[in-house]
C-alpha positions as CSV (number, residue, x, y, z in Angstrom):
1,M,14.3,14.2,12.9
2,S,12.6,12.8,9.8
3,V,10.5,15.0,7.7
4,I,6.8,14.5,8.1
5,L,5.2,14.8,4.3
6,P,1.9,16.1,3.6
7,V,-0.4,13.2,2.5
8,A,-2.5,13.6,-0.7
9,Q,-6.3,13.4,0.1
10,R,-9.1,11.7,-2.0
11,G,-9.9,13.8,-5.0
12,E,-6.5,14.8,-5.8
13,V,-5.3,13.9,-9.3
14,I,-2.1,12.4,-8.1
15,L,-4.1,9.6,-6.4
16,T,-5.8,8.7,-9.7
17,L,-2.6,8.4,-11.9
18,K,-0.7,5.3,-12.6
19,A,2.8,5.8,-11.0
20,A,6.0,5.6,-13.1
21,S,8.6,2.8,-12.2
22,V,11.8,3.8,-10.4
23,V,14.5,3.7,-13.2
24,E,17.8,1.9,-12.5
25,S,19.8,5.2,-11.9
26,E,17.4,6.2,-9.0
27,L,18.3,2.9,-7.3
28,N,20.5,3.5,-4.3
29,S,20.4,7.1,-4.7
30,S,20.2,9.6,-1.7
31,W,16.7,10.9,-3.3
32,L,15.3,7.5,-3.3
33,N,16.7,6.8,0.4
34,E,15.3,10.1,1.6
35,L,11.9,9.5,0.2
36,A,11.7,5.9,1.8
37,T,12.8,7.4,5.2
38,A,10.5,10.3,5.0
39,M,7.5,8.1,3.8
40,Q,8.1,5.8,6.8
41,A,8.0,8.7,9.1
42,T,4.8,10.1,7.8
43,M,3.3,6.7,7.9
44,L,4.3,6.1,11.7
45,E,3.2,9.8,12.5
46,R,-0.3,9.0,11.1
47,N,-0.5,5.5,12.6
48,G,-0.5,3.8,9.2
49,V,0.6,0.4,8.4
50,G,1.5,1.1,4.9
51,I,2.0,3.9,2.4
52,A,2.6,4.5,-1.3
53,A,4.8,7.4,-2.9
54,P,1.7,8.8,-4.8
55,Q,0.3,9.4,-1.1
56,V,3.1,11.9,-0.5
57,Y,2.7,13.7,-4.0
58,V,5.5,11.5,-5.6
59,S,4.3,9.5,-8.8
60,K,6.7,6.6,-8.3
61,R,6.3,2.9,-7.7
62,V,7.5,2.9,-4.1
63,I,5.6,1.5,-1.2
64,I,6.3,0.6,2.4
65,V,4.4,-2.3,4.3
66,A,4.7,-2.3,8.1
67,S,1.9,-4.1,9.8
68,R,2.0,-3.6,13.6
69,P,-0.4,-2.9,16.2
70,N,-1.5,0.8,16.5
71,P,-4.8,2.7,17.4
72,R,-6.1,2.5,13.9
73,Y,-5.3,-1.4,13.7
74,P,-5.2,-2.7,17.3
75,D,-5.0,-6.3,16.0
76,A,-2.4,-6.0,13.4
77,P,0.3,-8.7,13.4
78,E,3.9,-7.3,14.1
79,M,6.3,-7.2,10.9
80,D,9.6,-5.3,10.1
81,A,8.9,-2.6,7.5
82,V,9.6,-3.6,3.9
83,V,10.6,-0.9,1.4
84,M,9.4,-2.2,-2.2
85,V,10.4,-0.5,-5.3
86,N,8.5,-1.3,-8.4
87,P,6.3,-4.1,-6.7
88,E,4.6,-6.5,-8.8
89,I,2.1,-9.1,-7.6
90,L,3.1,-12.3,-9.4
91,E,0.6,-14.7,-7.9
92,Q,-2.6,-14.3,-5.8
93,S,-4.7,-16.8,-4.2
94,E,-8.2,-17.1,-5.2
95,S,-9.5,-17.5,-1.8
96,T,-10.3,-13.9,-0.4
97,I,-10.9,-12.6,3.1
98,L,-13.2,-9.7,3.7
99,G,-11.4,-7.2,6.1
100,E,-11.8,-3.7,7.2
101,E,-9.4,-1.1,5.5
102,G,-8.7,2.5,6.0
103,C,-6.4,5.2,4.1
104,L,-4.3,7.8,5.0
105,S,-5.8,9.8,2.0
106,V,-9.4,8.9,3.0
107,P,-9.4,10.0,6.7
108,N,-12.5,8.8,8.7
109,E,-13.8,6.5,6.4
110,R,-13.3,2.7,6.6
111,G,-14.9,-0.4,4.9
112,Q,-14.9,-3.8,4.2
113,V,-12.7,-5.0,1.1
114,A,-12.3,-8.5,-0.3
115,R,-8.5,-9.3,-0.9
116,S,-6.5,-12.2,-1.8
117,E,-5.6,-14.3,1.2
118,M,-2.0,-14.9,0.0
119,I,0.0,-13.1,-2.5
120,K,3.7,-13.6,-4.0
121,V,5.4,-10.3,-5.1
122,R,8.7,-9.5,-6.7
123,Y,10.1,-6.1,-5.9
124,L,13.5,-4.2,-5.9
125,T,15.1,-3.1,-2.5
126,L,16.3,0.5,-2.3
127,Q,19.9,-0.6,-3.5
128,G,18.4,-2.5,-6.5
129,E,18.1,-6.3,-5.3
130,S,15.3,-8.4,-6.7
131,V,13.3,-9.8,-4.0
132,E,10.3,-12.7,-4.2
133,A,8.5,-12.8,-1.1
134,V,4.9,-14.3,-0.2
135,F,2.6,-12.6,2.1
136,H,-0.5,-13.9,4.1
137,G,-3.4,-12.5,5.7
138,F,-3.2,-8.7,6.8
139,P,0.2,-8.1,5.4
140,A,-1.0,-9.4,2.2
141,R,-3.9,-7.0,2.3
142,I,-1.6,-3.9,3.0
143,V,0.5,-4.9,0.1
144,Q,-2.4,-5.1,-2.3
145,H,-4.0,-1.9,-0.9
146,E,-0.4,0.1,-1.6
147,V,-0.2,-1.4,-5.2
148,D,-3.5,-0.3,-5.7
149,H,-2.5,3.3,-5.0
150,L,0.5,2.8,-7.8
151,D,-2.2,2.2,-10.2
152,G,-4.2,5.0,-9.2
153,V,-7.2,3.1,-7.5
154,L,-8.5,4.0,-3.7
155,F,-9.9,1.2,-1.3
156,V,-13.4,3.2,-1.4
157,E,-13.5,2.2,-5.1
158,K,-12.8,-1.6,-4.1
159,M,-15.3,-1.5,-1.2
160,A,-18.1,-0.8,-4.0
161,I,-16.8,-3.9,-5.8
162,S,-16.9,-6.2,-2.7
163,L,-20.3,-4.8,-1.9
164,I,-21.6,-5.6,-5.4
165,E,-19.9,-9.1,-5.7
166,S,-21.4,-10.0,-2.2
167,L,-25.1,-9.2,-3.5
168,P,-27.2,-12.4,-4.3
169,T,-27.4,-12.9,-8.0
170,S,-31.2,-13.0,-8.2
171,L,-33.4,-10.8,-6.5
């Protein structure tokens, strides 16, 4: 039975910090592997499609992206869970898609956020192997949402920006 971790809620300082990089000595460690296992169990328990370490009170650059249909996202595409250590968005399309987001750290609130339709990401596996991958659509949205967590940004802050950008330029 995996450990279910408490989830930090909006207003808590940990969610506003820029998370520290995972250092080489932490790669392939039992600590990092246990963190990833507990993060995934916590995400599944709460019907999430992604989770970032700061959400479970660990200020480290680790995210899990795991799109799949569930009660919160019934139309989500199915993909295998991907654990990303020190993820970095290398490229993103100029074309954006407005889509509904929610967050385990902001329960009972959802909203429209504009995100790049395509992104290219470089990350390390738990064992320290470097991977580059391209994501489109909903999985790309999840990666962007979780990387924002690593930079101390919640989706509700992006909602306000999306709203402002969608306003007519002259009133």
